[in-house]
C-alpha positions as CSV (number, residue, x, y, z in Angstrom):
1,X,-61.7,24.0,-3.0
2,X,-63.9,21.6,-5.6
3,X,-61.6,19.4,-8.0
4,X,-63.2,18.3,-11.0
5,X,-62.5,16.4,-14.0
6,X,-61.2,19.3,-16.6
7,X,-63.9,20.1,-19.0
8,X,-62.9,21.4,-23.0
9,X,-62.8,25.1,-21.3
10,X,-59.5,24.2,-19.4
11,X,-58.2,21.8,-22.1
12,X,-56.9,22.2,-25.5
13,X,-56.9,20.3,-28.4
14,X,-57.9,16.5,-29.2
15,X,-57.0,15.7,-25.3
16,X,-60.1,18.4,-24.5
17,X,-62.0,16.9,-26.7
18,X,-62.3,13.8,-24.8
19,X,-61.8,14.5,-21.5
20,X,-65.2,15.9,-20.6
21,X,-66.8,13.2,-22.5
22,X,-67.7,9.4,-22.5
23,X,-65.5,6.8,-23.6
24,X,-65.0,7.1,-27.6
25,X,-66.1,3.6,-28.0
26,X,-70.0,4.8,-26.8
27,X,-69.4,6.6,-30.4
28,X,-70.5,2.8,-31.4
29,X,-73.2,2.0,-29.0
30,X,-75.1,5.3,-30.1
31,X,-75.2,3.7,-34.2
32,X,-78.5,1.8,-34.6
33,X,-78.7,-2.0,-34.9
34,X,-78.7,-1.7,-39.1
35,X,-75.3,-0.1,-39.0
36,X,-74.3,-3.5,-38.4
37,X,-76.7,-4.9,-40.9
38,X,-75.6,-2.6,-43.7
39,X,-71.7,-3.4,-43.2
40,X,-71.9,-7.3,-43.5
41,X,-73.4,-7.2,-47.6
42,X,-71.2,-4.0,-48.1
43,X,-68.1,-6.1,-47.0
44,X,-69.6,-8.8,-49.1
45,X,-69.9,-6.6,-52.1
46,X,-66.2,-5.2,-51.7
47,X,-65.0,-9.2,-51.5
48,X,-66.8,-10.0,-54.7
49,X,-65.4,-6.8,-56.8
50,X,-62.2,-8.3,-56.2
51,X,-61.4,-4.6,-54.3
52,X,-62.1,-2.9,-57.1
53,X,-62.5,0.5,-55.2
54,X,-64.2,2.5,-58.1
55,X,-66.8,-0.3,-59.0
56,X,-67.4,-1.1,-55.6
57,X,-68.0,2.7,-54.5
58,X,-70.4,3.3,-57.9
59,X,-72.8,0.2,-57.1
60,X,-72.9,0.7,-53.3
61,X,-72.6,4.6,-53.0
62,X,-76.4,4.4,-51.0
63,X,-75.3,2.0,-48.7
64,X,-71.7,3.8,-47.8
65,X,-73.9,7.4,-47.5
66,X,-76.2,5.7,-45.3
67,X,-73.5,4.3,-43.0
68,X,-72.0,7.8,-42.7
69,X,-75.2,9.5,-41.8
70,X,-75.2,6.8,-39.0
71,X,-72.0,7.2,-37.7
72,X,-72.1,11.3,-37.9
73,X,-75.4,11.0,-36.1
74,X,-73.9,8.5,-33.6
75,X,-70.6,11.0,-33.3
76,X,-72.8,14.2,-32.6
77,X,-74.8,12.2,-29.8
78,X,-71.7,11.2,-28.3
79,X,-70.2,14.9,-28.4
80,X,-73.1,16.4,-27.0
81,X,-73.1,14.7,-24.1
82,X,-70.6,15.8,-21.6
83,X,-70.1,15.3,-17.5
84,X,-68.2,16.7,-14.9
85,X,-67.2,15.1,-11.5
86,X,-67.0,17.1,-8.5
87,X,-66.3,16.3,-5.0
88,X,-69.9,16.3,-3.7
89,X,-71.9,15.2,-7.1
90,X,-71.6,14.8,-10.7
91,X,-72.9,16.9,-13.3
92,X,-74.0,15.7,-16.8
93,X,-74.9,17.8,-19.7
94,X,-77.0,16.4,-22.3
95,X,-79.2,17.7,-25.6
96,X,-78.4,20.3,-28.1
97,X,-75.8,22.6,-27.0
98,X,-75.8,20.7,-23.4
99,X,-79.4,22.6,-22.6
100,X,-80.1,19.2,-20.3
101,X,-78.4,19.3,-17.0
102,X,-78.5,16.4,-14.7
103,X,-77.3,16.7,-11.1
104,X,-76.5,14.2,-8.9
105,X,-75.5,14.1,-5.4
106,X,-73.3,11.3,-4.1
107,X,-75.2,11.3,-0.8
108,X,-78.4,10.3,-3.0
109,X,-76.7,7.1,-5.0
110,X,-78.3,3.9,-2.9
111,X,-76.5,1.8,-5.9
112,X,-73.5,2.0,-8.8
113,X,-73.4,-1.1,-11.3
114,X,-70.4,-1.2,-13.8
115,X,-70.6,-3.9,-16.7
116,X,-67.2,-4.5,-18.6
117,X,-68.0,-6.5,-22.0
118,X,-65.1,-7.9,-23.7
119,X,-64.7,-5.4,-26.1
120,X,-64.6,-2.5,-23.1
121,X,-61.6,-4.4,-21.4
122,X,-59.7,-3.9,-24.4
123,X,-60.4,-0.1,-24.3
124,X,-60.4,0.1,-20.6
125,X,-63.9,1.5,-20.5
126,X,-66.6,0.4,-18.7
127,X,-70.6,1.2,-18.4
128,X,-71.3,2.9,-15.3
129,X,-75.1,3.0,-13.9
130,X,-76.0,5.3,-11.1
131,X,-79.1,5.1,-9.5
132,X,-80.7,6.8,-6.5
133,X,-84.0,6.0,-4.2
134,X,-87.3,7.0,-5.9
135,X,-85.9,6.2,-9.5
136,X,-87.0,2.6,-9.7
137,X,-85.6,0.0,-11.9
138,X,-84.4,3.4,-14.2
139,X,-81.0,4.2,-13.7
140,X,-80.6,8.0,-13.1
141,X,-77.3,8.1,-15.3
142,X,-75.7,5.7,-17.5
143,X,-72.6,6.7,-18.6
144,X,-69.5,4.7,-20.7
145,X,-66.5,5.9,-18.5
146,X,-62.8,6.0,-19.1
147,X,-61.5,3.6,-16.2
148,X,-59.6,6.7,-14.4
149,X,-62.8,8.4,-14.1
150,X,-64.5,5.3,-13.1
151,X,-62.1,4.8,-10.4
152,X,-61.9,8.8,-9.2
153,X,-65.9,8.3,-9.0
154,X,-65.9,5.4,-6.9
155,X,-63.6,6.9,-4.5
156,X,-65.6,9.8,-4.4
157,X,-68.8,7.9,-3.6
158,X,-66.4,6.1,-1.1
159,X,-67.3,2.7,-2.6
160,X,-63.7,1.7,-2.6
161,X,-63.9,-1.8,-1.7
162,X,-60.6,-1.9,-0.9
163,X,-61.0,0.7,1.6
164,X,-59.8,0.3,5.2
165,X,-61.8,-0.1,8.4
166,X,-65.0,-1.7,9.3
167,X,-65.6,-5.7,9.5
168,X,-65.7,-7.5,6.1
169,X,-67.8,-10.6,5.3
170,X,-67.8,-12.4,2.1
171,X,-69.8,-15.1,0.7
172,X,-68.6,-17.0,-2.8
173,X,-71.1,-20.2,-3.9
174,X,-69.7,-23.1,-4.8
175,X,-69.1,-23.7,-8.1
176,X,-71.6,-27.1,-8.2
177,X,-74.1,-24.8,-6.7
178,X,-73.7,-22.5,-9.4
179,X,-74.3,-25.0,-11.8
180,X,-77.3,-26.1,-10.2
181,X,-78.5,-23.0,-9.9
182,X,-78.3,-21.9,-13.5
183,X,-79.9,-25.7,-14.0
184,X,-82.8,-24.5,-11.8
185,X,-83.5,-21.0,-13.2
186,X,-82.9,-21.9,-16.5
187,X,-86.1,-22.2,-19.7
188,X,-86.4,-23.2,-22.8
189,X,-88.7,-19.4,-23.2
190,X,-84.9,-17.9,-22.2
191,X,-83.2,-19.7,-24.7
192,X,-85.9,-19.1,-27.4
193,X,-85.3,-15.4,-26.7
194,X,-81.5,-15.6,-27.1
195,X,-81.9,-17.0,-30.3
196,X,-84.9,-15.6,-31.9
197,X,-82.8,-12.6,-33.3
198,X,-80.5,-14.6,-35.0
199,X,-83.0,-16.8,-36.7
200,X,-85.6,-13.7,-37.2
201,X,-82.8,-11.5,-38.9
202,X,-80.6,-14.5,-40.5
203,X,-81.7,-13.6,-44.2
204,X,-80.6,-10.0,-43.6
205,X,-77.1,-11.0,-42.2
206,X,-76.0,-13.9,-43.7
207,X,-77.9,-14.1,-47.1
208,X,-80.9,-16.4,-48.3
209,X,-78.8,-19.0,-49.4
210,X,-76.9,-19.6,-46.0
211,X,-80.0,-19.2,-44.1
212,X,-81.5,-22.4,-46.5
213,X,-78.4,-24.2,-45.5
214,X,-79.3,-23.6,-41.7
215,X,-83.1,-24.6,-42.1
216,X,-82.2,-27.7,-44.1
217,X,-79.9,-28.8,-41.4
218,X,-82.2,-28.2,-38.4
219,X,-84.3,-30.4,-40.4
220,X,-81.7,-32.9,-40.8
221,X,-81.2,-32.8,-37.2
222,X,-85.0,-33.6,-36.6
223,X,-84.8,-36.1,-38.8
224,X,-81.8,-37.7,-36.6
225,X,-83.7,-37.3,-33.7
226,X,-86.4,-39.4,-34.6
227,X,-84.0,-42.0,-36.0
228,X,-82.4,-42.6,-32.7
229,X,-85.7,-42.6,-31.0
230,X,-88.0,-44.5,-33.1
231,X,-90.5,-45.7,-31.0
232,X,-91.6,-41.8,-31.0
233,X,-93.4,-40.1,-33.5
234,X,-91.7,-37.1,-35.8
235,X,-93.8,-34.4,-33.5
236,X,-92.3,-35.6,-30.6
237,X,-88.4,-36.0,-31.7
238,X,-88.8,-32.5,-33.2
239,X,-90.1,-31.3,-29.6
240,X,-87.5,-32.6,-27.9
241,X,-84.7,-31.5,-29.9
242,X,-86.2,-27.8,-29.7
243,X,-87.1,-28.2,-25.9
244,X,-83.5,-29.3,-24.7
245,X,-81.6,-27.2,-27.6
246,X,-83.5,-23.9,-25.8
247,X,-82.7,-24.9,-22.6
248,X,-78.9,-26.1,-22.9
249,X,-78.7,-22.2,-24.4
250,X,-80.5,-20.8,-21.4
251,X,-78.3,-22.7,-19.2
252,X,-75.0,-22.0,-21.0
253,X,-76.3,-18.0,-20.7
254,X,-77.0,-18.1,-17.3
255,X,-73.8,-20.2,-16.2
256,X,-71.6,-17.5,-17.8
257,X,-73.4,-14.8,-16.5
258,X,-73.3,-15.9,-12.9
259,X,-70.0,-17.4,-12.8
260,X,-67.2,-15.8,-10.6
261,X,-70.1,-14.7,-8.2
262,X,-68.9,-12.8,-5.3
263,X,-70.7,-10.7,-2.3
264,X,-69.1,-9.2,0.3
265,X,-70.4,-6.2,2.9
266,X,-68.1,-3.9,4.3
267,X,-68.7,-0.4,5.6
268,X,-72.7,-1.0,5.3
269,X,-72.3,-1.7,2.1
270,X,-72.7,-4.6,-0.6
271,X,-69.7,-5.5,-3.3
272,X,-71.5,-8.0,-5.7
273,X,-69.1,-9.4,-8.6
274,X,-70.3,-11.9,-11.3
275,X,-69.9,-12.7,-15.0
276,X,-67.4,-14.5,-17.2
277,X,-67.6,-12.4,-20.5
278,X,-69.4,-9.8,-19.2
279,X,-67.9,-8.9,-16.0
280,X,-70.3,-6.9,-13.6
281,X,-69.5,-5.2,-10.5
282,X,-72.5,-3.7,-8.0
283,X,-72.3,-1.6,-5.2
284,X,-75.5,-1.5,-3.0
285,X,-76.3,0.4,0.2
286,X,-77.8,-1.9,2.8
287,X,-80.1,0.5,4.1
288,X,-81.4,1.4,0.5
289,X,-82.6,-2.4,0.2
290,X,-86.2,-2.7,0.4
291,X,-86.8,-6.3,0.7
292,X,-85.5,-9.8,0.7
293,X,-87.0,-12.8,-1.2
294,X,-86.0,-16.4,-0.9
295,X,-87.4,-18.2,-3.4
296,X,-87.9,-22.2,-4.4
297,X,-89.4,-24.4,-6.4
298,X,-90.8,-27.9,-5.7
299,X,-87.2,-29.8,-6.1
300,X,-85.6,-26.9,-4.3
301,X,-87.9,-27.7,-1.5
302,X,-87.2,-31.4,-2.0
303,X,-83.4,-31.0,-1.6
304,X,-83.6,-28.0,1.2
305,X,-81.9,-25.5,-1.0
306,X,-83.1,-21.8,-1.7
307,X,-82.3,-19.0,-3.8
308,X,-82.4,-15.3,-2.3
309,X,-82.9,-12.1,-4.3
310,X,-83.3,-8.8,-2.9
311,X,-85.0,-5.6,-4.4
312,X,-83.0,-2.1,-4.3
313,X,-83.2,0.3,-7.1
314,X,-80.5,0.0,-10.0
315,X,-79.7,-3.8,-9.3
316,X,-80.7,-6.4,-11.8
317,X,-81.8,-4.0,-14.4
318,X,-80.0,-4.7,-17.4
319,X,-79.2,-7.8,-19.8
320,X,-81.9,-10.0,-18.1
321,X,-79.7,-10.2,-14.8
322,X,-81.1,-11.5,-11.8
323,X,-81.3,-9.7,-8.5
324,X,-79.5,-12.3,-6.8
325,X,-78.0,-11.8,-2.9
326,X,-77.3,-15.6,-2.7
327,X,-77.4,-17.9,-6.0
328,X,-78.4,-21.4,-4.3
329,X,-77.2,-23.2,-0.7
330,X,-78.6,-25.4,1.6
331,X,-81.5,-23.1,4.1
332,X,-79.0,-23.1,7.3
333,X,-76.4,-21.6,5.3
334,X,-78.7,-18.8,3.8
335,X,-79.7,-18.3,7.3
336,X,-76.4,-17.6,8.9
337,X,-75.2,-15.9,5.3
338,X,-78.0,-13.4,5.1
339,X,-77.2,-12.6,9.1
340,X,-73.5,-11.6,7.9
341,X,-74.7,-9.8,4.7
342,X,-78.0,-8.1,5.4
343,X,-78.3,-7.8,9.5
344,X,-81.2,-5.6,9.0
345,X,-83.2,-9.1,7.8
346,X,-84.7,-10.4,10.9
347,X,-85.8,-14.6,10.9
348,X,-89.7,-14.3,11.0
349,X,-91.9,-17.1,12.1
350,X,-95.1,-17.4,10.6
351,X,-98.0,-16.8,13.0
352,X,-101.2,-16.4,10.8
353,X,-101.6,-19.2,8.1
354,X,-103.9,-19.8,5.5
355,X,-107.2,-21.7,5.8
356,X,-106.7,-25.3,4.5
357,X,-110.5,-26.3,4.3
358,X,-110.9,-23.8,1.5
359,X,-109.0,-26.2,-1.4
360,X,-110.4,-25.0,-4.2
361,X,-109.4,-21.6,-4.1
362,X,-105.7,-22.8,-4.8
363,X,-105.9,-25.3,-7.1
364,X,-108.9,-23.8,-9.3
365,X,-105.8,-22.6,-12.2
366,X,-104.4,-26.6,-12.8
367,X,-108.1,-27.9,-12.7
368,X,-109.3,-25.4,-15.4
369,X,-106.7,-25.6,-17.5
370,X,-106.9,-29.4,-17.4
371,X,-110.3,-29.4,-18.1
372,X,-109.4,-26.9,-21.1
373,X,-107.0,-29.4,-22.8
374,X,-109.1,-32.3,-22.4
375,X,-112.3,-30.7,-23.7
376,X,-109.5,-29.2,-26.8
377,X,-108.2,-32.7,-27.4
378,X,-111.4,-34.0,-27.9
379,X,-112.5,-31.3,-30.0
380,X,-109.7,-31.8,-32.2
381,X,-110.2,-35.7,-32.8
382,X,-113.8,-35.3,-33.5
383,X,-112.9,-32.6,-36.1
384,X,-110.3,-34.5,-37.1
385,X,-108.1,-31.6,-37.9
386,X,-105.1,-33.9,-36.6
387,X,-104.8,-38.0,-36.2
388,X,-105.6,-39.4,-33.4
389,X,-101.9,-40.1,-32.4
390,X,-100.9,-36.6,-32.6
391,X,-103.2,-35.4,-30.4
392,X,-102.8,-37.6,-27.7
393,X,-99.2,-37.0,-27.8
394,X,-99.9,-33.1,-27.4
395,X,-102.3,-33.9,-24.5
396,X,-99.8,-36.2,-22.8
397,X,-97.2,-33.2,-23.2
398,X,-99.6,-30.6,-22.2
399,X,-100.2,-32.7,-18.6
400,X,-96.8,-32.1,-17.6
401,X,-96.9,-28.4,-16.6
402,X,-100.2,-28.8,-15.5
403,X,-99.4,-31.6,-13.0
404,X,-96.7,-29.9,-11.7
405,X,-98.4,-26.6,-11.1
406,X,-101.5,-28.6,-9.3
407,X,-98.6,-29.7,-6.9
408,X,-97.1,-26.7,-6.5
409,X,-100.2,-25.2,-5.5
410,X,-101.0,-28.2,-3.3
411,X,-98.3,-27.3,-1.5
412,X,-98.7,-24.1,-1.0
413,X,-101.8,-24.6,0.7
414,X,-99.9,-25.7,3.4
415,X,-97.0,-23.4,3.3
416,X,-99.2,-19.6,2.9
417,X,-98.8,-17.5,6.0
418,X,-97.8,-14.4,7.4
419,X,-95.8,-13.0,10.3
420,X,-94.4,-10.2,12.1
421,X,-91.5,-9.1,14.3
422,X,-89.3,-6.4,15.8
423,X,-90.8,-3.8,12.3
424,X,-90.4,-6.8,9.9
425,X,-93.1,-8.7,7.9
426,X,-92.9,-11.9,6.3
427,X,-94.9,-13.4,3.6
428,X,-95.2,-16.9,2.6
429,X,-96.9,-17.1,-0.8
430,X,-96.7,-18.7,-4.0
431,X,-96.9,-17.5,-7.8
432,X,-97.4,-20.4,-10.2
433,X,-94.5,-22.6,-10.2
434,X,-92.4,-20.8,-7.3
435,X,-92.3,-20.3,-3.6
436,X,-91.4,-17.3,-2.0
437,X,-90.6,-16.0,1.3
438,X,-90.8,-12.5,1.3
439,X,-89.3,-10.0,4.2
440,X,-90.0,-6.5,4.3
441,X,-89.7,-3.4,7.3
442,X,-92.7,-2.2,7.9
443,X,-91.1,1.4,6.7
444,X,-90.8,0.1,2.9
445,X,-94.4,-1.0,2.8
446,X,-96.7,1.1,0.5
447,X,-100.1,-0.2,1.6
448,X,-101.9,-3.5,2.2
449,X,-105.2,-4.4,0.4
450,X,-107.9,-6.6,2.0
451,X,-110.5,-8.1,-0.2
452,X,-113.3,-10.3,0.8
453,X,-115.2,-12.5,-1.7
454,X,-118.8,-13.3,-1.0
455,X,-117.8,-16.7,-0.1
456,X,-114.8,-15.3,2.1
457,X,-117.5,-13.0,4.1
458,X,-119.4,-15.6,5.8
459,X,-116.7,-17.7,6.6
460,X,-114.6,-14.3,8.1
461,X,-111.8,-14.9,5.8
462,X,-109.7,-12.6,3.8
463,X,-107.0,-12.2,0.7
464,X,-104.5,-10.0,1.7
465,X,-102.0,-8.0,-1.2
466,X,-98.9,-5.8,-0.3
467,X,-97.3,-3.4,-1.9
468,X,-94.0,-2.6,-1.6
469,X,-92.2,0.8,-1.8
470,X,-91.2,0.7,-5.3
471,X,-91.9,2.4,-8.6
472,X,-92.7,-0.7,-10.2
473,X,-95.4,-1.4,-8.0
474,X,-94.3,-4.6,-6.6
475,X,-97.1,-6.4,-4.5
476,X,-97.5,-10.2,-3.1
477,X,-100.9,-11.6,-2.3
478,X,-101.5,-14.1,0.3
479,X,-104.9,-16.0,-0.3
480,X,-107.5,-17.1,2.2
481,X,-106.2,-16.2,5.7
482,X,-108.4,-15.4,8.8
483,X,-109.4,-11.8,8.5
484,X,-109.2,-10.9,12.5
485,X,-105.8,-12.4,13.0
486,X,-105.1,-10.4,9.9
487,X,-106.0,-7.5,11.1
488,X,-104.6,-7.8,14.7
489,X,-101.0,-8.8,13.0
490,X,-101.2,-5.5,10.8
491,X,-102.2,-3.3,13.4
492,X,-99.6,-4.2,16.0
493,X,-97.0,-3.8,12.3
494,X,-98.6,-0.2,12.0
495,X,-98.9,-0.6,8.5
496,X,-101.9,1.1,6.6
497,X,-104.7,-1.2,5.5
498,X,-107.3,-0.9,2.9
499,X,-110.5,-3.2,3.5
500,X,-112.4,-3.8,0.1
C-alpha cells in the first residue's frame, strides 16, 4: 500500500488548502522585486500623511493597486503548484489547473540540497532542491517545503544522516583554515557584485536625498584616505579604499557562507552542512560525483595547502556557492581525507609531462598584456589625455596582476601533466592564476580532442582537451605534450579520442 501526503481531495477547509502545497512563505518568493521597492515609498507616504488613511488611499491608490495585483499573482502561482510524496517518488503538478506533471523517482535522485534562511527557520520552512543525473546544474524539482514534509521526504529517500548502519567518516576544517580559505577565494569583483545592486537601486530604495548623503560620505572617506596617505595621489588613495572595501565584503560573505562546514560520509553518501546566516545542507551520492578538482594558487603552492572541489549535479548551483568537498587543508591531510570521504578517488601519478622547451606557448598571454599596457600608457602620455603621474600610477597598478600571471604560467610549464591508473585519469592544468589537479574516471569522460598547430606537427607535440560528462560541457586543456605518449595513454584508458 502506498502512503501519500494528503491532497485537497482528502482534506477539508484551510488545512486541506495548505497540505498539498508549498509552505505559504513561498508566496513572498513569487513576488517580483518591484513589490518590495513599492512598499518602501508607500510606507513613507503613510508616515508623511500622519496615518490619515483616507488621504493616504487617495494619494497612493495606484501603488496600492499595483501591490495588490503583484500579491494576487504570487498567490495564484503558489496555489496552482501542488506536490505529492509517495513511497517511491515525488509528483509535482504546476501550470494552469495542474496540467504539467513532473514525476521524479527516488532511485534516480543523485543529490538533494536544502537552504534555510533566518526567515525560513522562523516559519519552519526549507527550500529543497532535488536533482538527478542528466539534469546538470538545473534542479529537477525546486520546492519550499514544510519541515514535516522535508523530514518525511529525506526518510523515504534513505538520506537520513542519523540512520543506523555503515561506517561513518567525518571531516571538519579548523576555523583558522576557513578564514584562510575565505581570504584566498575572495575578490574585489565578488564584493562589487554584492554591493552593486544597492548602489544602483539606492535612489529607488532610499530616496534621492539619502542617496546624495551616501555619495558625499564616500567622497569624504576618499579624502580622509588621501590625508592618511599623503605620499600617494588622490587616484591611488581612492583605488586602495575601493579595493580593500570590496575585498572585505567578499571575504565576510565567504566566511559566513562556509562557517560550520562539515562533510560526513555514510552508507555511500556525503552529508555536507555549512552556513551561519543561511544554513545549507547537501546530500550527494558518492557514485554520482563525476570528478574531483584539487585547486591551488601560487600562495597555496608556496605554503603546501590545497582546496578540493567536486562536480555533482545539483551541488553548488545556488547563491554563488562553491562546490567544496575539502575547503582548505595541508596536502597530506587532503590525500587522507579524500581516501575516507571519496573512496573512488585514486592517487594517480603523472606520466606524460609538458615539453618545457616550448616556453612561449605558456607565457604569451602575460607578455601580450604587458606589451598592451606599456603601449597604452605611452599613447596616453603622448596624447596628453592624462597627467604623466596618473599614467605612471595606472601602469604600476596594472603590472601587479600581469607579473602574478607570468609567475603562474611559468610554474605551470613545470607542473602541466597527465597520468592514468586503474581507470582513473589525472590532469594537472593551469587556468589563469589557478592550478587544477582533476581526477576523473574514464567512464565519466565524454570525449577527448587532440589538436596540433603547424608548429607542433613538426615536433610531434599536441594540445589535449578533455570533456566531462556534464551538460555544461566542462572541459580542461593540457598544452604542449608529446603526441605519441598521449595517444598511448588514452588507448590504455580506453577513452574515445578525436584528432584534429
